[in-house]
N, C-alpha and C positions, 0 to 999 in steps of 0.2 A: 358462337355469335359474339361479336364485339359488344361490350357493355353500353357503348354510346349509340348503337344502332337505333334504339327506340327513340331517343331524343332527336336523332337526325331524321328518322322516318317521319316523326310528327312535324318536323320543320321542313320536310321535303328536300333535304340536303344529301340523301344517299345517292351514290353513283349507281350505274346500272349493275355493276358486278356486286356491289354491296346490297342492292335491293334484291337481287336474285338470291344471294346467300341468306338474307333476312327472311324472305318468303319460304325458304326451305326449313326454317327453324320451327320447333314445336310450339313456341309462344305466339307465332305470327297470327294464327287463326283467332286466338282469344283477343289479341290486340285489334284485329280488324273488326270483330263484332262490336267491341266497345266504341271504336271510331265511327262505325255506321250508326250506332244508337244515339250518339251525341251529336251527330252531324245536323240533326233537326232542331236542337236546343239553341235558344238565344240567350245571351247574357243580359241581366237586368242593367238598366241605366245606372251609372255610378256617379254620385255627386260628391266630389272630393271635399268641398267646403262643408257640406252638411255632415259628412262622416267625421270630419275633424272636430266639429262642434259637439257631436255626440261623444266622441272620445274624451274631450275635455270635461264634459259634464260627468261622465262615468268616473274619471279620475278624482273629481271632487267628492263624489259619493263614496268611492271605495277607499280612498286614502284616509287614514286616521286624522281627525282634526285636532290641531294643537291650539289650545286656548291660552291666552295670556292671563296670569294670575294677578296681575297688577290691579285691575279694577276690583276683583274680589277681595284682595288684601286691603285695598282702600276702604271697601265697604265694611270689612271686619273692624278696621280701626275706628271708623265712624260709629259703628254699632257699639263697640266697647266703650268709646268715650261717652256715648249717650247713656249707656248703662251706668257708668260711674257717676255721671251727673245726676241721674235719677235716684240712685242709691244715696248719694251724698245729700241731695235735696231732701230725701225722706228723713235721714237722720238729723239733718240741720233743722228741719221744721219741728221734729219731735223734741229736739234739744233746746230750741229757741222760742217756740211758739207758746210763751208763758202768758197767762192771763194775769194782769196786774190791776189791783183796785186800791185806791188810796183815799184818805180824807185829809182835809186841811185843818187849821186851827178852828175851834168852835164848831166842828162838824162831826157828825156820826153817820154811819151808813150800814144798812143791812143787806146782805147778799145771800144768794143760794148757790152752793157748789153743785157740780154735775150729778152727785149722788143724793142731792136734796139736803145735804148737811147745811145748817144755817150758821152764818158768821155775822156778828155785829161788831163793826169797827168803831173804836173810840176815836177821839180827835187826834190828828197828826199821826196817822197809822197807815201802813202799807202792807198788803199781803200779795203774794204771787204764787201761782201753781201752774202745772202743765195740764192743759185741758185735754190734749189728744189721748193720753194714756192714763187718765185719772183713775179708772176702775182698777188698774194694776198697781198704781202708785199714788195712794191718797196722801200726798204730802203738801204742806203749805209752808211757805217762807214768810215769817212775820217780823216786822219792825214796827214797834209801837205796842198797842194793847187791843185785844179783841176777845170777845166771848164766843165760844164754839158750842154748838149743839149738834153732835155728830150722829149721823145715821148709822145704823148697825151695818157691819160689813167687814172688809179686810182692815188690817192695821192702818190707823190714821195717825200721822205724825205732824208736829209743828216744829219747824226749825227756827231757832233764833240765834243771834250772835252770842248769847250767854249760855244757852242750853237747849235741850231737846225734850219734847213732850210726846208721849205715845199712848194711844188709847185704841179701843175697838168700837165702842159706842157709848157716849156719855156726854155730860155737859161740864165745861170748865172754862176758866178765864186765864189768859196769859198776858202778862205785861212785861215788855222788854224795852227799857229805856237805857240811856247811857248810865252805867253803874247800878242799875236797878233791875232785878229780875224776880218776878212773882208768878206763881201758878196756884190757882185755887180750884178745887174740885167741888162741884155742886151735885153731881150724880155719877154713880158708877165708880170706876177705878182709873187713876191716872198714874203713869210712870214718868218721872222726871229724871233726866240725866244732866248733871251739872258737874263739870270738871271730872268726868269719868266715874262719878258716884251716882248710883241710882237710888231714887226714893219713890216709894209707892204711896199715893195719896188716896184716901177714901173720901166719900162725901162729907163736906164740912171742914176739911183740913186744907192747909196751904203750905207752900214752900216759898221762902223768901231768901234772896241773897242780895246784900247791899255792899257795893264796892268790893265784890269778890268774896265776901264772908257770909256764911249761912246764918240766918237770924232765926231764933226760936219764935214760934207763933202759937196762938191759941185757937181752938176750934171755933166755928161759927155755924149758926143755924140759918143763915141767909140762903135764899133760893137763887139769887143771882147777884152779880157785883153791884156795888152802890152807884157806879157811874151810869148804869142803865136806868136808875131812878133820878137822874139829873143831880147827883151828888158825888163828891169825891171824898172818900174816907181814908184815914191814915191811923196806924197804930205804931207809935214809937219810930217814926220815919224822919230822917234828917230834913230840916226845913228847906234846904235847897231843892229837894224833890217836890215838896209841896208847892213852892213858888213856881217851879217849872210846869207843874200840872195846872196851876191857875192860869199861867200864860197860854197854855194850849187850849184850855176850855173856854177862855174869854177873848182870845186873840188880842190881848193887851200886853205890850212890851213891859217887862219888869226890870227894874234896876234896884240895887241894894247899896246901903251905906251904913257902916258901923253896926252891923249885926252879925251874930254868930250863925252861919248857915249850917253848921253841923249839929246845932241843938235839936233835940228830938221833939217831934210834934205829934200829938194825938188829938184827933178831932175830925170834923167834917165841914166842907164848904159847898155852897150852891154852885151848880154849873150853869144856871140860867139867870141868876141875879148877881151881877158883879159887885155892887155895893155891899150886899149881904155877905158875899164871899170874902171881901176885903176885911170886914169886921170880924168874921169868923176866924180868919187867919191871924190878924194882928192882936186881938185881945188875949188869947191864951199864950201867945209868944212874947207878949209884952214889948211889942214894937209898934211903930207908927207908920202911916202911909200918907201919901199925897199925890195928886195928879200933876204931872208936869207935861203939858201938851197932850200928846196921844200915848203917853206912857205913865206908869205908876212907880213911885219911888217908895221902897220900904226902908225905914231907917230906925236906928236905935233911939231910945228916949233921951239919951245924953248927947245926941248929935247936935252940934252948934247950929 
């Protein structure tokens, strides 16, 4: 049988001779039964447009989706920038969020630190410390003079332009003025570092450096510095520092004429009574004083 007889038969294109030959073949009977069974079947209606839509949707679901990384990369850049800003802000705030307290002339002030350590500032004094991490770093920067009553805890330090003071828990006074540095211990132990040299002070002892040179001192049984009793006391201190302290305590401008500012002064003057203070300074120093407007002039006895 020709191979194309089946196709021609199904299409009705066989000649009579070809049809006779096809009917005599072994396969014809099977083909006829199949044709008879399917003759009663009807094909479903076919909507070409709907079929195309289904095909397109299936393609979208089955094909791998390719996503653009540009938006995600942009998000990562923004997130990284935000993280950098947050970290930078954290360290900036921890490094710059200093608490600063100061006093002016003729003023004192008492404050409490985060660990309840007490600090009393003398006139013309400024202290600063980092409040955020105080428990980890109990450090105070000092310019001027202050009395410290330190609560027990980790190491407590006071940094000044002249030197450093370190304690654990004690009471002490630190004065740091231009050319003058003094530390006095009233309770416990204090370690003073001055020009890479360490000195340990016990209660009643002091460390003094004037114009860069260490000065020998004698012990004292005082329980707190004299300025906290409204007095300023000096032992063999150059007169220029005495007059500077008078200016701070009384907020009165000082001028000098024909006097030796390096002469040593030992004595005490009142921080609350300016007239009494002037007499307390001038008498032992053998100098005179007079008011000229809103300032006081100290001058030598032989001044014209």
